[in-house]
C-alpha positions, 0 to 999 in steps of 0.5 A: 247906148240903147234907145227904145224907139217908139212907133209914130206918131209922136205924142207931142204937138210938133206944129208949134207957131215957130215951126209953122212960120218956118214951114210957110217960108220953106213951102214958098221957096219950094213952090217957086222951085216947082214952078221954075223947074216946070218951065224947062222944056226937057225936065230930064235935063234937070233931073240928070244934072242935079241928081249927079250933084246930089249923088256926090254930096250925099255920098260925101256925108258917108265919106265916099268922096269923088270929083265931078270930073271922075263922075262925069267921065264914069258915065261915058267910059265906065271901063276906065273907072277904077275908083270904087267911090266913083262907082258907088256914087254912080249907083246912087243916081241909078237908085234915085231914078229907080225910086222916082219911077216907082213913086211916079208909077205907083203913087206910093212909097212902100217898104218894097220900094225902099228895099229896091232903092237900097239894093240899087245903092249897095248892089245886094239883096240883103233886105232889112237887117236880120242879125244883131250887132249894128251900132252907130259910132262917133267918127272921131272917138269910135264911141257908140252913140246910138244902138238902133233896134236889133231884132228883125221883128222890131225892124219890120214892125217899125218900118211897117208903121213908117210905111203907113205914116208916109202913105196914109195922111189920115193916120198922121196929119201934119204939114208935109214938110214937118212930116218929112223931117219926122220920117227922116229921123225915124228912118235913120233911127230904125237904121233898117239896113246893114249898109246904105241907110243914110243915102237911102234916107236922103233919097226918101226925103225927095221922093216924099216931096214928089209923092205929096206933089210938092215937086213934080220931079226929084230936084230938091236935094238936102245933102249939100246943106247936110254936108255943110252942117254935118255936126248939127245934123248928127247932134240934132238927130241925137237930141230927139233920141236923148231929150225929145228935142223935136222942134230943134230938129224940125226947124233944122230940116225946114231951114234946109228945105228953104236954103236948098230950094233957093240954091236950086232955083238959082242953079235951074235959072243958070242952066236954063240961061246957058241952054238958051244961050247955046240954043240961040247962038248955035241956031244962028251959026250952024245949019246942023242945029237941032233941039235934039242936039241942044238936049244932048249937050245939056243932058250930059255935062260930058258927052261923046261921039256915040251919044250924039250919033245915037241921039241925032241918028247921024253917022259917026263921021257927022257926029264927030264933025258937029262936036269938033266944030262946037269945040273949035268955036268955044262951046265945048272943050275936047279931051281925050281918055285912052283912044277916045275923045270926049267933049265938056259942055263948058257952061254947064260944067262951070255951073255944076262945079261952082262953090265946090273945092274938088276941081 
């Protein structure tokens, strides 16, 4: 099905009463998440742990499936990883952090940034599509449901328009959460790359929230919501193309922001509580307590001797003694891969794998 994709902004008035009411609720929970995340002393802990979650869920939408266990082990021992899906999901984390650094440094989200993000995801530098033939198909039937713009010139024109929409509020001035939904629809409909469009688009979502200062750090990830409502996600995207059903699509995305904000608030609370519990108990029981030790245990759901040795600037023998002691006393779980030991933060592992079915 060929569809003549138009430049933004849409001609319709998209800020209906229903949309604005829903946007107000989503903003309330998003603001609460921003405040709670700022209360964590080392925000890198939250960025690192939640980006792993997002990478896993976002990739699952594209049928790239791995487990938490494989992902956490890959970060320790990439040489043992043979699962291509696990490597692809790990690349997502790198792409997300690359995008975050670019937005934080430049205070812009440009097409060059989007190309860099996609190149980290796919490990190629193909850039925007130049060859025709890209079609989006129904996974079950194989039927073509949408044909995105085919010519390179059209893709560049539409992406230039989208770049302006993202960065210039005077050009298209609507509520930023409403605009995020519109940006996501437009990017996925342009489908500018040969591969990685869905995952790149979901990274753009959270980077846009950071760009508009609705979040300080990229921790609002919609992928789990999309995984759970996958048929609605594709149906509503197509509904905008087929019949201009903008309101239904925008309400769907705003519901995702609200639900995901509430879930993430809970996860951040749980991580913060676990971190403080470990901090107080380890400080009370062991002379080797330090804040750097706690940070290391929560920055890496799985850690290893080398990480602690480097973080604490201690000998390998000393790092081993610390980790073995914490393992003996139930803070960590000691495991082995090949000839190497690694250590699982039991509390953090349970938080990150709650409500999933891969363990």
